[in-house]
PDB file of N, CA, C and O in Angstrom:
ATOM      1  N   MET A   1     -22.823   5.146  -6.916  1.00  0.00           N
ATOM      2  CA  MET A   1     -21.834   4.348  -6.713  1.00  0.00           C
ATOM      3  C   MET A   1     -21.425   3.763  -7.933  1.00  0.00           C
ATOM      4  O   MET A   1     -22.317   3.044  -8.383  1.00  0.00           O
ATOM      5  N   LYS A   2     -20.371   3.800  -8.666  1.00  0.00           N
ATOM      6  CA  LYS A   2     -20.029   2.881  -9.907  1.00  0.00           C
ATOM      7  C   LYS A   2     -19.486   1.518  -9.440  1.00  0.00           C
ATOM      8  O   LYS A   2     -18.552   1.297  -8.669  1.00  0.00           O
ATOM      9  N   THR A   3     -20.262   0.684 -10.067  1.00  0.00           N
ATOM     10  CA  THR A   3     -19.748  -1.167  -9.875  1.00  0.00           C
ATOM     11  C   THR A   3     -18.387  -1.257 -10.462  1.00  0.00           C
ATOM     12  O   THR A   3     -18.158  -0.708 -11.539  1.00  0.00           O
ATOM     13  N   LEU A   4     -17.495  -1.898  -9.839  1.00  0.00           N
ATOM     14  CA  LEU A   4     -16.221  -1.953 -10.185  1.00  0.00           C
ATOM     15  C   LEU A   4     -16.345  -3.493 -11.002  1.00  0.00           C
ATOM     16  O   LEU A   4     -17.148  -4.343 -10.618  1.00  0.00           O
ATOM     17  N   THR A   5     -15.554  -3.675 -12.012  1.00  0.00           N
ATOM     18  CA  THR A   5     -15.374  -4.965 -12.678  1.00  0.00           C
ATOM     19  C   THR A   5     -14.539  -5.869 -11.851  1.00  0.00           C
ATOM     20  O   THR A   5     -13.795  -5.270 -11.074  1.00  0.00           O
ATOM     21  N   ARG A   6     -14.480  -7.131 -11.826  1.00  0.00           N
ATOM     22  CA  ARG A   6     -13.912  -8.010 -11.222  1.00  0.00           C
ATOM     23  C   ARG A   6     -12.142  -7.480 -11.461  1.00  0.00           C
ATOM     24  O   ARG A   6     -11.290  -7.373 -10.579  1.00  0.00           O
ATOM     25  N   LYS A   7     -12.007  -7.245 -12.777  1.00  0.00           N
ATOM     26  CA  LYS A   7     -10.404  -6.841 -12.749  1.00  0.00           C
ATOM     27  C   LYS A   7     -10.032  -5.782 -12.079  1.00  0.00           C
ATOM     28  O   LYS A   7      -8.861  -5.708 -11.705  1.00  0.00           O
ATOM     29  N   GLN A   8     -10.967  -4.735 -11.788  1.00  0.00           N
ATOM     30  CA  GLN A   8     -10.810  -3.463 -11.174  1.00  0.00           C
ATOM     31  C   GLN A   8     -10.672  -3.876  -9.675  1.00  0.00           C
ATOM     32  O   GLN A   8      -9.838  -3.277  -8.996  1.00  0.00           O
ATOM     33  N   ARG A   9     -11.451  -4.883  -9.098  1.00  0.00           N
ATOM     34  CA  ARG A   9     -11.408  -4.915  -7.547  1.00  0.00           C
ATOM     35  C   ARG A   9     -10.336  -5.711  -7.084  1.00  0.00           C
ATOM     36  O   ARG A   9      -9.951  -5.598  -5.920  1.00  0.00           O
ATOM     37  N   GLU A  10      -9.648  -6.757  -8.126  1.00  0.00           N
ATOM     38  CA  GLU A  10      -8.514  -7.395  -7.944  1.00  0.00           C
ATOM     39  C   GLU A  10      -7.347  -6.562  -7.796  1.00  0.00           C
ATOM     40  O   GLU A  10      -6.453  -6.823  -6.991  1.00  0.00           O
ATOM     41  N   LEU A  11      -7.343  -5.455  -8.646  1.00  0.00           N
ATOM     42  CA  LEU A  11      -6.171  -4.372  -8.788  1.00  0.00           C
ATOM     43  C   LEU A  11      -6.040  -3.746  -7.347  1.00  0.00           C
ATOM     44  O   LEU A  11      -5.045  -3.729  -6.621  1.00  0.00           O
ATOM     45  N   GLN A  12      -7.488  -3.158  -7.084  1.00  0.00           N
ATOM     46  CA  GLN A  12      -7.433  -2.452  -5.810  1.00  0.00           C
ATOM     47  C   GLN A  12      -7.261  -3.528  -4.512  1.00  0.00           C
ATOM     48  O   GLN A  12      -6.814  -3.202  -3.412  1.00  0.00           O
ATOM     49  N   GLU A  13      -7.664  -4.726  -4.845  1.00  0.00           N
ATOM     50  CA  GLU A  13      -7.128  -5.534  -3.405  1.00  0.00           C
ATOM     51  C   GLU A  13      -5.774  -5.859  -3.489  1.00  0.00           C
ATOM     52  O   GLU A  13      -5.122  -5.931  -2.448  1.00  0.00           O
ATOM     53  N   ARG A  14      -5.171  -6.098  -4.746  1.00  0.00           N
ATOM     54  CA  ARG A  14      -3.655  -6.245  -4.657  1.00  0.00           C
ATOM     55  C   ARG A  14      -2.818  -5.093  -4.161  1.00  0.00           C
ATOM     56  O   ARG A  14      -1.815  -5.110  -3.448  1.00  0.00           O
ATOM     57  N   GLU A  15      -3.445  -4.128  -4.686  1.00  0.00           N
ATOM     58  CA  GLU A  15      -2.775  -2.698  -4.314  1.00  0.00           C
ATOM     59  C   GLU A  15      -2.755  -2.409  -2.512  1.00  0.00           C
ATOM     60  O   GLU A  15      -1.851  -1.919  -1.835  1.00  0.00           O
ATOM     61  N   ALA A  16      -3.992  -2.876  -2.122  1.00  0.00           N
ATOM     62  CA  ALA A  16      -4.397  -2.633  -0.692  1.00  0.00           C
ATOM     63  C   ALA A  16      -3.321  -3.570   0.250  1.00  0.00           C
ATOM     64  O   ALA A  16      -2.663  -3.209   1.226  1.00  0.00           O
ATOM     65  N   ARG A  17      -3.391  -4.941  -0.424  1.00  0.00           N
ATOM     66  CA  ARG A  17      -2.298  -5.816   0.222  1.00  0.00           C
ATOM     67  C   ARG A  17      -0.713  -5.456  -0.143  1.00  0.00           C
ATOM     68  O   ARG A  17       0.126  -5.807   0.686  1.00  0.00           O
ATOM     69  N   ILE A  18      -0.423  -5.009  -0.927  1.00  0.00           N
ATOM     70  CA  ILE A  18       1.180  -4.308  -0.848  1.00  0.00           C
ATOM     71  C   ILE A  18       1.406  -3.317   0.010  1.00  0.00           C
ATOM     72  O   ILE A  18       2.419  -3.154   0.690  1.00  0.00           O
ATOM     73  N   LEU A  19       0.336  -2.578  -0.036  1.00  0.00           N
ATOM     74  CA  LEU A  19       0.523  -1.240   1.144  1.00  0.00           C
ATOM     75  C   LEU A  19       0.311  -1.925   2.484  1.00  0.00           C
ATOM     76  O   LEU A  19       1.086  -1.558   3.367  1.00  0.00           O
ATOM     77  N   GLU A  20      -0.451  -2.708   2.759  1.00  0.00           N
ATOM     78  CA  GLU A  20      -0.220  -3.674   4.434  1.00  0.00           C
ATOM     79  C   GLU A  20       0.867  -4.195   4.363  1.00  0.00           C
ATOM     80  O   GLU A  20       1.555  -3.854   5.325  1.00  0.00           O
ATOM     81  N   VAL A  21       1.390  -4.884   3.670  1.00  0.00           N
ATOM     82  CA  VAL A  21       2.658  -5.544   3.705  1.00  0.00           C
ATOM     83  C   VAL A  21       3.781  -4.467   3.993  1.00  0.00           C
ATOM     84  O   VAL A  21       4.516  -4.529   4.979  1.00  0.00           O
ATOM     85  N   SER A  22       3.831  -3.602   3.154  1.00  0.00           N
ATOM     86  CA  SER A  22       4.882  -2.513   3.080  1.00  0.00           C
ATOM     87  C   SER A  22       4.579  -1.662   4.505  1.00  0.00           C
ATOM     88  O   SER A  22       5.579  -1.181   5.038  1.00  0.00           O
ATOM     89  N   ARG A  23       3.633  -1.498   4.985  1.00  0.00           N
ATOM     90  CA  ARG A  23       3.393  -0.954   6.210  1.00  0.00           C
ATOM     91  C   ARG A  23       3.956  -1.723   7.419  1.00  0.00           C
ATOM     92  O   ARG A  23       4.576  -1.171   8.328  1.00  0.00           O
ATOM     93  N   GLU A  24       3.720  -2.896   7.364  1.00  0.00           N
ATOM     94  CA  GLU A  24       4.468  -4.019   8.161  1.00  0.00           C
ATOM     95  C   GLU A  24       6.017  -3.872   8.220  1.00  0.00           C
ATOM     96  O   GLU A  24       6.613  -3.771   9.292  1.00  0.00           O
ATOM     97  N   VAL A  25       6.596  -3.866   7.086  1.00  0.00           N
ATOM     98  CA  VAL A  25       7.863  -3.617   6.904  1.00  0.00           C
ATOM     99  C   VAL A  25       8.579  -2.413   7.342  1.00  0.00           C
ATOM    100  O   VAL A  25       9.756  -2.330   7.690  1.00  0.00           O
ATOM    101  N   VAL A  26       7.696  -1.502   7.273  1.00  0.00           N
ATOM    102  CA  VAL A  26       8.462   0.016   7.519  1.00  0.00           C
ATOM    103  C   VAL A  26       8.226  -0.026   9.240  1.00  0.00           C
ATOM    104  O   VAL A  26       9.078   0.488   9.965  1.00  0.00           O
ATOM    105  N   VAL A  27       7.126  -0.616   9.762  1.00  0.00           N
ATOM    106  CA  VAL A  27       6.934  -0.553  11.224  1.00  0.00           C
ATOM    107  C   VAL A  27       8.009  -1.229  11.986  1.00  0.00           C
ATOM    108  O   VAL A  27       8.495  -0.742  13.007  1.00  0.00           O
ATOM    109  N   ARG A  28       8.458  -2.633  11.347  1.00  0.00           N
ATOM    110  CA  ARG A  28       9.501  -3.753  11.791  1.00  0.00           C
ATOM    111  C   ARG A  28      10.883  -3.195  11.435  1.00  0.00           C
ATOM    112  O   ARG A  28      11.795  -3.250  12.259  1.00  0.00           O
ATOM    113  N   GLU A  29      11.055  -2.640  10.181  1.00  0.00           N
ATOM    114  CA  GLU A  29      12.491  -2.430   9.811  1.00  0.00           C
ATOM    115  C   GLU A  29      12.862  -1.124   9.450  1.00  0.00           C
ATOM    116  O   GLU A  29      14.035  -0.823   9.232  1.00  0.00           O
ATOM    117  N   GLY A  30      11.819  -0.240   9.366  1.00  0.00           N
ATOM    118  CA  GLY A  30      12.112   1.241   9.233  1.00  0.00           C
ATOM    119  C   GLY A  30      12.066   1.584   7.617  1.00  0.00           C
ATOM    120  O   GLY A  30      11.918   0.646   6.834  1.00  0.00           O
ATOM    121  N   TYR A  31      12.183   2.830   7.164  1.00  0.00           N
ATOM    122  CA  TYR A  31      12.262   3.141   6.001  1.00  0.00           C
ATOM    123  C   TYR A  31      13.064   2.584   5.151  1.00  0.00           C
ATOM    124  O   TYR A  31      12.792   2.164   4.026  1.00  0.00           O
ATOM    125  N   HIS A  32      14.318   2.582   5.842  1.00  0.00           N
ATOM    126  CA  HIS A  32      15.416   2.012   4.700  1.00  0.00           C
ATOM    127  C   HIS A  32      15.201   0.522   4.570  1.00  0.00           C
ATOM    128  O   HIS A  32      15.751  -0.010   3.606  1.00  0.00           O
ATOM    129  N   GLY A  33      14.471  -0.260   5.407  1.00  0.00           N
ATOM    130  CA  GLY A  33      14.336  -1.913   5.331  1.00  0.00           C
ATOM    131  C   GLY A  33      13.264  -1.944   4.092  1.00  0.00           C
ATOM    132  O   GLY A  33      13.006  -3.026   3.564  1.00  0.00           O
ATOM    133  N   LEU A  34      12.664  -0.770   3.653  1.00  0.00           N
ATOM    134  CA  LEU A  34      11.509  -1.080   2.784  1.00  0.00           C
ATOM    135  C   LEU A  34      12.118  -1.194   1.212  1.00  0.00           C
ATOM    136  O   LEU A  34      12.661  -0.271   0.605  1.00  0.00           O
ATOM    137  N   SER A  35      11.929  -2.324   0.796  1.00  0.00           N
ATOM    138  CA  SER A  35      12.290  -2.310  -0.604  1.00  0.00           C
ATOM    139  C   SER A  35      11.293  -2.856  -1.633  1.00  0.00           C
ATOM    140  O   SER A  35      10.362  -3.520  -1.178  1.00  0.00           O
ATOM    141  N   MET A  36      11.351  -2.695  -2.766  1.00  0.00           N
ATOM    142  CA  MET A  36      10.398  -3.281  -3.622  1.00  0.00           C
ATOM    143  C   MET A  36      10.788  -5.024  -3.581  1.00  0.00           C
ATOM    144  O   MET A  36       9.965  -5.917  -3.380  1.00  0.00           O
ATOM    145  N   ASP A  37      11.935  -5.164  -3.774  1.00  0.00           N
ATOM    146  CA  ASP A  37      12.337  -6.683  -3.615  1.00  0.00           C
ATOM    147  C   ASP A  37      11.759  -7.450  -2.409  1.00  0.00           C
ATOM    148  O   ASP A  37      11.293  -8.590  -2.415  1.00  0.00           O
ATOM    149  N   ARG A  38      11.896  -6.508  -1.267  1.00  0.00           N
ATOM    150  CA  ARG A  38      11.114  -7.330   0.124  1.00  0.00           C
ATOM    151  C   ARG A  38       9.742  -7.305   0.037  1.00  0.00           C
ATOM    152  O   ARG A  38       9.168  -8.303   0.472  1.00  0.00           O
ATOM    153  N   VAL A  39       9.154  -6.526  -0.360  1.00  0.00           N
ATOM    154  CA  VAL A  39       7.752  -6.669  -0.609  1.00  0.00           C
ATOM    155  C   VAL A  39       7.227  -7.480  -1.385  1.00  0.00           C
ATOM    156  O   VAL A  39       6.131  -8.003  -1.183  1.00  0.00           O
ATOM    157  N   ALA A  40       8.157  -7.735  -2.645  1.00  0.00           N
ATOM    158  CA  ALA A  40       7.574  -8.795  -3.664  1.00  0.00           C
ATOM    159  C   ALA A  40       7.959 -10.225  -3.076  1.00  0.00           C
ATOM    160  O   ALA A  40       7.383 -11.302  -3.231  1.00  0.00           O
ATOM    161  N   GLU A  41       9.081  -9.918  -2.373  1.00  0.00           N
ATOM    162  CA  GLU A  41       9.310 -11.441  -1.863  1.00  0.00           C
ATOM    163  C   GLU A  41       8.137 -11.838  -0.437  1.00  0.00           C
ATOM    164  O   GLU A  41       7.777 -12.984  -0.167  1.00  0.00           O
ATOM    165  N   ALA A  42       7.787 -10.825   0.173  1.00  0.00           N
ATOM    166  CA  ALA A  42       6.776 -11.365   1.104  1.00  0.00           C
ATOM    167  C   ALA A  42       5.556 -11.687   0.756  1.00  0.00           C
ATOM    168  O   ALA A  42       4.835 -12.489   1.349  1.00  0.00           O
ATOM    169  N   LEU A  43       5.259 -10.991  -0.340  1.00  0.00           N
ATOM    170  CA  LEU A  43       4.082 -11.281  -0.794  1.00  0.00           C
ATOM    171  C   LEU A  43       3.745 -12.540  -2.087  1.00  0.00           C
ATOM    172  O   LEU A  43       2.676 -12.899  -2.579  1.00  0.00           O
ATOM    173  N   GLU A  44       5.028 -12.938  -2.320  1.00  0.00           N
ATOM    174  CA  GLU A  44       5.129 -13.946  -3.291  1.00  0.00           C
ATOM    175  C   GLU A  44       4.730 -13.590  -4.713  1.00  0.00           C
ATOM    176  O   GLU A  44       4.327 -14.475  -5.468  1.00  0.00           O
ATOM    177  N   TYR A  45       4.845 -12.136  -5.162  1.00  0.00           N
ATOM    178  CA  TYR A  45       4.632 -11.310  -6.310  1.00  0.00           C
ATOM    179  C   TYR A  45       6.109 -11.364  -7.135  1.00  0.00           C
ATOM    180  O   TYR A  45       7.198 -11.618  -6.619  1.00  0.00           O
ATOM    181  N   SER A  46       5.874 -11.087  -8.412  1.00  0.00           N
ATOM    182  CA  SER A  46       7.004 -10.558  -9.108  1.00  0.00           C
ATOM    183  C   SER A  46       7.377  -9.222  -8.632  1.00  0.00           C
ATOM    184  O   SER A  46       6.552  -8.554  -8.009  1.00  0.00           O
ATOM    185  N   LYS A  47       8.635  -8.751  -8.891  1.00  0.00           N
ATOM    186  CA  LYS A  47       9.027  -7.480  -8.695  1.00  0.00           C
ATOM    187  C   LYS A  47       8.194  -6.569  -9.754  1.00  0.00           C
ATOM    188  O   LYS A  47       7.960  -5.394  -9.473  1.00  0.00           O
ATOM    189  N   GLY A  48       7.856  -7.008 -10.693  1.00  0.00           N
ATOM    190  CA  GLY A  48       7.207  -6.278 -11.854  1.00  0.00           C
ATOM    191  C   GLY A  48       5.570  -6.004 -11.440  1.00  0.00           C
ATOM    192  O   GLY A  48       4.951  -5.024 -11.856  1.00  0.00           O
ATOM    193  N   THR A  49       5.130  -6.785 -10.770  1.00  0.00           N
ATOM    194  CA  THR A  49       3.757  -6.823 -10.326  1.00  0.00           C
ATOM    195  C   THR A  49       3.743  -5.509  -9.352  1.00  0.00           C
ATOM    196  O   THR A  49       2.887  -4.627  -9.410  1.00  0.00           O
ATOM    197  N   ILE A  50       4.765  -5.537  -8.514  1.00  0.00           N
ATOM    198  CA  ILE A  50       4.951  -4.211  -7.497  1.00  0.00           C
ATOM    199  C   ILE A  50       4.933  -3.057  -8.357  1.00  0.00           C
ATOM    200  O   ILE A  50       4.147  -2.110  -8.329  1.00  0.00           O
ATOM    201  N   TYR A  51       5.966  -3.278  -9.169  1.00  0.00           N
ATOM    202  CA  TYR A  51       5.986  -1.709 -10.122  1.00  0.00           C
ATOM    203  C   TYR A  51       4.865  -1.492 -10.901  1.00  0.00           C
ATOM    204  O   TYR A  51       4.626  -0.328 -11.224  1.00  0.00           O
ATOM    205  N   ASN A  52       3.965  -2.574 -11.350  1.00  0.00           N
ATOM    206  CA  ASN A  52       2.756  -1.970 -11.960  1.00  0.00           C
ATOM    207  C   ASN A  52       1.707  -1.173 -10.925  1.00  0.00           C
ATOM    208  O   ASN A  52       0.787  -0.449 -11.305  1.00  0.00           O
ATOM    209  N   HIS A  53       1.960  -1.390  -9.895  1.00  0.00           N
ATOM    210  CA  HIS A  53       1.175  -0.432  -9.019  1.00  0.00           C
ATOM    211  C   HIS A  53       1.806   0.710  -8.548  1.00  0.00           C
ATOM    212  O   HIS A  53       1.135   1.739  -8.466  1.00  0.00           O
ATOM    213  N   PHE A  54       3.229   0.716  -8.154  1.00  0.00           N
ATOM    214  CA  PHE A  54       4.266   1.723  -7.600  1.00  0.00           C
ATOM    215  C   PHE A  54       5.459   1.660  -8.257  1.00  0.00           C
ATOM    216  O   PHE A  54       6.142   0.651  -8.428  1.00  0.00           O
ATOM    217  N   SER A  55       5.779   3.228  -8.767  1.00  0.00           N
ATOM    218  CA  SER A  55       6.770   3.207  -9.468  1.00  0.00           C
ATOM    219  C   SER A  55       8.001   3.090  -8.694  1.00  0.00           C
ATOM    220  O   SER A  55       9.030   2.805  -9.305  1.00  0.00           O
ATOM    221  N   CYS A  56       8.046   3.308  -7.178  1.00  0.00           N
ATOM    222  CA  CYS A  56       9.137   3.270  -6.520  1.00  0.00           C
ATOM    223  C   CYS A  56       8.686   3.529  -5.046  1.00  0.00           C
ATOM    224  O   CYS A  56       7.591   4.022  -4.773  1.00  0.00           O
ATOM    225  N   LYS A  57       9.713   3.119  -4.025  1.00  0.00           N
ATOM    226  CA  LYS A  57       9.363   2.684  -2.885  1.00  0.00           C
ATOM    227  C   LYS A  57       9.061   4.029  -1.938  1.00  0.00           C
ATOM    228  O   LYS A  57       8.701   3.987  -0.761  1.00  0.00           O
ATOM    229  N   GLU A  58       9.273   5.119  -2.660  1.00  0.00           N
ATOM    230  CA  GLU A  58       8.871   6.808  -2.346  1.00  0.00           C
ATOM    231  C   GLU A  58       7.376   6.653  -2.704  1.00  0.00           C
ATOM    232  O   GLU A  58       6.577   7.271  -2.001  1.00  0.00           O
ATOM    233  N   ASP A  59       6.955   5.970  -3.620  1.00  0.00           N
ATOM    234  CA  ASP A  59       5.405   6.066  -3.788  1.00  0.00           C
ATOM    235  C   ASP A  59       4.559   5.417  -2.959  1.00  0.00           C
ATOM    236  O   ASP A  59       3.436   5.793  -2.625  1.00  0.00           O
ATOM    237  N   ILE A  60       5.266   4.190  -2.554  1.00  0.00           N
ATOM    238  CA  ILE A  60       4.534   3.388  -1.506  1.00  0.00           C
ATOM    239  C   ILE A  60       4.484   4.373  -0.095  1.00  0.00           C
ATOM    240  O   ILE A  60       3.466   4.454   0.593  1.00  0.00           O
ATOM    241  N   ILE A  61       5.666   5.052   0.193  1.00  0.00           N
ATOM    242  CA  ILE A  61       5.523   5.687   1.247  1.00  0.00           C
ATOM    243  C   ILE A  61       4.629   6.727   1.418  1.00  0.00           C
ATOM    244  O   ILE A  61       4.150   7.009   2.516  1.00  0.00           O
ATOM    245  N   LEU A  62       4.324   7.440   0.164  1.00  0.00           N
ATOM    246  CA  LEU A  62       3.368   8.757  -0.038  1.00  0.00           C
ATOM    247  C   LEU A  62       2.009   7.938   0.267  1.00  0.00           C
ATOM    248  O   LEU A  62       1.226   8.418   1.085  1.00  0.00           O
ATOM    249  N   ALA A  63       1.718   6.749  -0.352  1.00  0.00           N
ATOM    250  CA  ALA A  63       0.552   6.048  -0.420  1.00  0.00           C
ATOM    251  C   ALA A  63       0.128   5.949   1.157  1.00  0.00           C
ATOM    252  O   ALA A  63      -0.925   6.430   1.578  1.00  0.00           O
ATOM    253  N   LEU A  64       1.125   5.231   2.017  1.00  0.00           N
ATOM    254  CA  LEU A  64       0.947   5.016   3.183  1.00  0.00           C
ATOM    255  C   LEU A  64       0.454   6.336   3.946  1.00  0.00           C
ATOM    256  O   LEU A  64      -0.578   6.338   4.618  1.00  0.00           O
ATOM    257  N   ALA A  65       1.316   7.508   3.780  1.00  0.00           N
ATOM    258  CA  ALA A  65       1.155   8.562   4.348  1.00  0.00           C
ATOM    259  C   ALA A  65      -0.198   9.107   4.147  1.00  0.00           C
ATOM    260  O   ALA A  65      -0.738   9.725   5.065  1.00  0.00           O
ATOM    261  N   VAL A  66      -0.852   8.905   2.892  1.00  0.00           N
ATOM    262  CA  VAL A  66      -2.246   9.375   2.587  1.00  0.00           C
ATOM    263  C   VAL A  66      -3.294   8.495   3.045  1.00  0.00           C
ATOM    264  O   VAL A  66      -4.432   8.898   3.289  1.00  0.00           O
ATOM    265  N   GLN A  67      -2.848   7.070   3.186  1.00  0.00           N
ATOM    266  CA  GLN A  67      -3.706   6.354   4.008  1.00  0.00           C
ATOM    267  C   GLN A  67      -3.995   6.732   5.499  1.00  0.00           C
ATOM    268  O   GLN A  67      -5.134   6.685   5.964  1.00  0.00           O
ATOM    269  N   THR A  68      -2.942   7.095   6.189  1.00  0.00           N
ATOM    270  CA  THR A  68      -2.693   7.359   7.474  1.00  0.00           C
ATOM    271  C   THR A  68      -3.473   8.789   7.824  1.00  0.00           C
ATOM    272  O   THR A  68      -4.149   9.020   8.827  1.00  0.00           O
ATOM    273  N   THR A  69      -3.187   9.675   6.718  1.00  0.00           N
ATOM    274  CA  THR A  69      -3.900  10.806   6.927  1.00  0.00           C
ATOM    275  C   THR A  69      -5.543  10.753   6.608  1.00  0.00           C
ATOM    276  O   THR A  69      -6.349  11.380   7.295  1.00  0.00           O
ATOM    277  N   GLU A  70      -5.833  10.122   5.750  1.00  0.00           N
ATOM    278  CA  GLU A  70      -7.333   9.694   5.688  1.00  0.00           C
ATOM    279  C   GLU A  70      -7.902   9.141   7.079  1.00  0.00           C
ATOM    280  O   GLU A  70      -8.977   9.440   7.597  1.00  0.00           O
ATOM    281  N   LYS A  71      -7.035   8.362   7.505  1.00  0.00           N
ATOM    282  CA  LYS A  71      -7.623   7.465   8.685  1.00  0.00           C
ATOM    283  C   LYS A  71      -7.711   8.394   9.933  1.00  0.00           C
ATOM    284  O   LYS A  71      -8.675   8.320  10.695  1.00  0.00           O
ATOM    285  N   ARG A  72      -6.793   9.178  10.109  1.00  0.00           N
ATOM    286  CA  ARG A  72      -6.842  10.472  11.306  1.00  0.00           C
ATOM    287  C   ARG A  72      -7.773  11.343  10.958  1.00  0.00           C
ATOM    288  O   ARG A  72      -8.471  11.680  11.914  1.00  0.00           O
ATOM    289  N   THR A  73      -8.115  11.960   9.686  1.00  0.00           N
ATOM    290  CA  THR A  73      -9.078  12.687   9.546  1.00  0.00           C
ATOM    291  C   THR A  73     -10.395  12.448   9.753  1.00  0.00           C
ATOM    292  O   THR A  73     -11.288  13.255  10.010  1.00  0.00           O
ATOM    293  N   GLU A  74     -10.461  10.847   9.572  1.00  0.00           N
ATOM    294  CA  GLU A  74     -11.715  10.323   9.839  1.00  0.00           C
ATOM    295  C   GLU A  74     -12.317  10.243  11.081  1.00  0.00           C
ATOM    296  O   GLU A  74     -13.503  10.404  11.371  1.00  0.00           O
ATOM    297  N   LEU A  75     -10.919   9.850  12.118  1.00  0.00           N
ATOM    298  CA  LEU A  75     -11.041  10.026  13.402  1.00  0.00           C
ATOM    299  C   LEU A  75     -11.488  11.322  13.989  1.00  0.00           C
ATOM    300  O   LEU A  75     -12.477  11.374  14.720  1.00  0.00           O
ATOM    301  N   PHE A  76     -10.746  12.412  13.667  1.00  0.00           N
ATOM    302  CA  PHE A  76     -11.109  13.588  14.342  1.00  0.00           C
ATOM    303  C   PHE A  76     -12.568  13.877  13.984  1.00  0.00           C
ATOM    304  O   PHE A  76     -13.347  14.302  14.837  1.00  0.00           O
ATOM    305  N   GLU A  77     -12.991  13.610  12.518  1.00  0.00           N
ATOM    306  CA  GLU A  77     -14.417  13.946  12.156  1.00  0.00           C
ATOM    307  C   GLU A  77     -15.409  13.464  13.195  1.00  0.00           C
ATOM    308  O   GLU A  77     -16.223  14.207  13.743  1.00  0.00           O
ATOM    309  N   ARG A  78     -15.275  12.079  13.442  1.00  0.00           N
ATOM    310  CA  ARG A  78     -16.201  11.492  14.047  1.00  0.00           C
ATOM    311  C   ARG A  78     -16.041  11.865  15.532  1.00  0.00           C
ATOM    312  O   ARG A  78     -17.004  11.694  16.278  1.00  0.00           O
ATOM    313  N   ALA A  79     -14.883  12.364  16.009  1.00  0.00           N
ATOM    314  CA  ALA A  79     -14.781  13.114  17.272  1.00  0.00           C
ATOM    315  C   ALA A  79     -15.422  14.632  17.698  1.00  0.00           C
ATOM    316  O   ALA A  79     -15.780  15.091  18.783  1.00  0.00           O
ATOM    317  N   ALA A  80     -15.399  15.073  16.605  1.00  0.00           N
ATOM    318  CA  ALA A  80     -16.123  16.376  16.494  1.00  0.00           C
ATOM    319  C   ALA A  80     -17.857  16.360  16.818  1.00  0.00           C
ATOM    320  O   ALA A  80     -18.509  17.401  16.743  1.00  0.00           O
TER     321      ALA A  80
END
């Protein structure tokens, strides 16, 4: 397993936090309630920081869908 640099870890942690807050917004307000502005405001990041990780809200939704699929696949594999 390759060791990540501090900068790479920080980027991964920031992206995970963006997705965590985005998921909370979608659960609370639905797809239409999610916006780059809302995520940036909730995290106290600049909108540019959010755009450095995701080009649009659809990319965030896709990343959330991938996370959910991976988690469910893991659960099914453990149950088998």
